[in-house]
C-alpha positions as CSV (number, residue, x, y, z in Angstrom):
1,L,0.0,0.0,0.0
2,T,2.8,2.4,0.9
3,V,4.6,1.7,-2.4
4,S,1.3,2.2,-4.3
5,L,0.6,5.5,-2.6
6,A,4.2,6.7,-3.3
7,A,3.8,5.8,-6.9
8,L,0.5,7.6,-7.1
9,G,1.9,10.6,-5.4
10,F,4.8,10.7,-7.9
11,A,2.4,10.4,-10.8
12,F,0.2,13.3,-9.5
13,S,3.4,15.4,-9.0
14,K,4.4,14.8,-12.6
15,L,1.0,15.6,-13.9
16,N,0.8,18.7,-11.9
17,E,4.2,19.8,-13.4
18,A,2.8,19.1,-16.9
19,A,-0.3,21.2,-16.1
20,L,2.0,24.1,-15.0
21,R,4.0,23.8,-18.2
22,L,0.8,23.9,-20.2
23,Q,-0.2,27.0,-18.4
24,A,3.2,28.6,-19.3
25,A,2.7,27.6,-22.9
26,D,-0.6,29.5,-22.9
27,S,1.0,32.5,-21.4
28,F,3.8,32.3,-23.9
29,E,1.4,32.5,-26.8
30,R,-0.5,35.4,-25.2
31,Q,2.5,37.4,-24.5
32,A,4.1,36.9,-27.9
33,N,0.8,38.0,-29.6
34,R,0.6,41.0,-27.4
35,M,4.1,42.0,-28.6
36,G,3.2,41.4,-32.2
37,L,5.3,38.3,-32.5
38,A,4.2,35.0,-33.9
39,S,4.6,32.5,-31.0
40,E,5.6,29.7,-33.4
41,K,8.3,31.7,-35.1
42,L,9.6,32.9,-31.7
43,L,9.8,29.4,-30.4
44,A,11.5,28.2,-33.6
45,E,14.1,31.1,-33.3
46,L,14.9,30.1,-29.7
47,Q,15.1,26.4,-30.6
48,K,17.5,27.2,-33.4
49,A,19.7,29.5,-31.3
50,S,19.9,27.0,-28.5
51,A,20.7,24.2,-30.9
52,G,17.9,22.1,-29.4
53,T,19.7,21.9,-26.0
54,V,16.7,23.4,-24.1
55,S,13.3,21.8,-23.7
56,T,10.3,23.5,-25.2
57,A,8.8,24.1,-21.7
58,D,12.0,25.7,-20.5
59,L,12.3,27.9,-23.7
60,M,8.8,29.1,-23.1
61,A,9.3,29.8,-19.4
62,S,12.5,31.7,-20.2
63,A,10.9,33.7,-23.0
64,N,7.9,34.5,-20.7
65,R,10.3,36.0,-18.2
66,A,12.1,38.0,-20.9
67,M,8.8,39.4,-22.3
68,A,7.5,40.2,-18.8
69,L,10.6,42.2,-18.1
70,G,10.5,43.9,-21.5
71,V,14.0,42.7,-22.3
72,A,13.6,42.2,-26.1
73,D,11.0,42.9,-28.6
74,S,12.0,41.2,-31.9
75,L,12.7,37.7,-33.1
76,S,16.3,38.6,-33.9
77,E,17.0,40.0,-30.4
78,F,15.6,36.9,-28.7
79,G,17.6,34.7,-31.0
80,A,20.8,36.7,-30.5
81,L,20.4,36.7,-26.7
82,M,19.8,32.9,-26.7
83,E,22.9,32.4,-28.9
84,I,25.0,34.6,-26.5
85,A,23.6,32.5,-23.6
86,R,24.7,29.3,-25.3
87,D,28.2,30.7,-25.8
88,R,28.5,32.0,-22.3
89,A,27.1,28.7,-20.9
90,R,30.0,26.9,-22.6
91,V,32.6,29.3,-21.1
92,M,31.1,29.3,-17.6
93,G,30.1,25.7,-17.3
94,L,26.4,26.4,-17.1
95,T,23.3,25.2,-18.9
96,T,22.1,27.4,-21.7
97,T,18.8,27.9,-19.7
98,E,20.8,29.2,-16.7
99,A,22.8,31.6,-18.8
100,F,19.8,32.9,-20.7
101,D,17.9,33.5,-17.5
102,S,20.9,35.3,-16.0
103,I,21.1,37.5,-19.1
104,V,17.4,38.3,-19.1
105,T,17.3,39.1,-15.4
106,G,20.5,41.2,-15.6
107,I,19.1,43.3,-18.4
108,G,15.6,43.4,-17.0
109,R,16.7,44.6,-13.5
110,G,19.6,46.7,-14.8
111,S,22.1,44.5,-12.9
112,P,25.6,44.5,-14.5
113,M,26.8,42.1,-11.7
114,M,24.6,39.3,-13.0
115,L,26.0,39.9,-16.5
116,D,29.5,40.1,-15.1
117,N,29.1,36.6,-13.7
118,L,28.8,35.5,-17.3
119,G,31.9,37.3,-18.4
120,L,29.8,40.2,-19.9
121,V,31.4,43.3,-18.4
122,I,29.2,46.3,-19.1
123,N,30.0,49.9,-18.1
124,L,26.5,51.4,-17.5
125,T,27.7,55.0,-17.9
126,E,29.3,54.3,-21.2
127,A,26.3,52.2,-22.4
128,N,23.8,55.0,-21.4
129,A,26.0,57.7,-23.0
130,S,26.2,55.7,-26.3
131,Y,22.4,55.1,-26.4
132,A,21.7,58.8,-25.5
133,E,23.9,59.9,-28.4
134,Q,22.1,57.4,-30.7
135,V,18.6,58.7,-29.8
136,G,19.7,62.3,-29.6
137,I,19.0,63.1,-25.9
138,A,21.0,63.9,-22.9
139,A,22.3,60.9,-20.9
140,D,20.7,62.2,-17.7
141,A,17.4,62.5,-19.4
142,L,17.2,58.7,-20.2
143,S,14.1,57.0,-18.9
144,D,14.3,53.6,-17.2
145,E,13.1,52.0,-20.5
146,H,15.9,53.9,-22.3
147,K,18.5,52.6,-19.8
148,Q,17.2,49.0,-20.3
149,R,17.5,49.4,-24.0
150,A,21.0,50.8,-23.6
151,L,22.0,47.8,-21.5
152,L,20.5,45.4,-24.0
153,N,22.4,47.0,-26.9
154,A,25.6,46.8,-24.9
155,V,25.1,43.1,-24.2
156,L,24.2,42.3,-27.8
157,K,27.3,44.2,-29.0
158,Q,29.7,42.6,-26.5
159,G,28.1,39.2,-26.9
160,A,28.5,39.3,-30.7
161,A,32.1,40.4,-30.4
162,T,33.0,37.3,-28.3
163,L,30.8,34.7,-30.2
164,D,32.7,31.9,-31.9
165,E,30.3,31.1,-34.7
166,T,32.5,28.2,-35.9
167,A,32.5,26.6,-32.5
168,L,28.8,27.1,-32.1
169,S,28.1,25.3,-35.4
170,T,28.6,22.0,-33.7
171,R,27.4,20.7,-30.3
172,T,29.8,19.7,-27.6
173,Q,29.4,16.3,-25.8
174,A,27.7,18.1,-22.9
175,E,25.3,19.8,-25.4
176,E,24.5,16.5,-27.1
177,L,23.5,15.2,-23.7
178,A,21.4,18.3,-23.0
179,K,19.7,17.9,-26.4
180,A,18.8,14.2,-25.6
181,R,17.4,15.3,-22.2
182,A,15.5,18.1,-23.8
183,E,13.9,15.7,-26.4
184,L,13.0,13.3,-23.6
185,A,11.4,16.1,-21.6
186,N,9.4,17.2,-24.6
187,T,8.1,13.7,-25.2
188,T,7.3,13.2,-21.5
189,D,5.5,16.5,-21.4
190,E,3.3,15.7,-24.4
191,L,2.4,12.3,-22.9
192,L,1.5,13.8,-19.5
193,R,-0.5,16.6,-21.0
194,G,-2.6,14.0,-22.9
195,L,-3.5,12.5,-19.5
196,I,-4.5,15.7,-17.8
197,P,-8.2,15.7,-19.1
198,A,-8.7,12.1,-18.0
199,L,-7.2,12.7,-14.6
200,T,-9.3,15.8,-14.1
201,T,-12.4,13.9,-14.9
202,A,-11.4,11.1,-12.5
203,L,-10.6,13.5,-9.7
204,R,-14.0,15.2,-10.1
205,A,-15.7,11.9,-9.9
206,F,-13.7,10.9,-6.8
207,N,-14.5,14.2,-5.1
208,W,-18.2,13.8,-5.8
């Protein structure tokens, strides 16, 4: 009985996780549409930039965070940030998801320290001055949104300068493992999501 209850509890836990991922997927589509981006194209761009090393659920969750913080607003920017994250992950011994989340949070919160931990050393004063000159206003007149854009531009510029396109054209052994795990996670999520309606019906009957 104990083993059966433990197995049932594990199954419920996994189904609950799948339900939360499904919720994140719905949010991903809504936020992308709100920003005028096609969710399918955005997901494809992120998958391409991550070289398939990040599960669909994790890509959506990370993109949701980026959109909520207003970090990027175009497919090319999202793709570039994910590519930089993959490059930084290799250097720092992190997963691409961890690196991307750090980049997004660093830009969204205006925290150079989080970016510095990835080897992206940004001088905020210089970044703001450069952006102010670009848009034709005084640096001290920049809004918070302007400063966030200035930081994004600096990250994109520095990230592009340090990217090794040749190295990124092939996956490392660690990335091959990450890709296999991502594919397994995608398959598992799809199977679990298919069980959610039946489970919901069963629980309602049990509660009755």
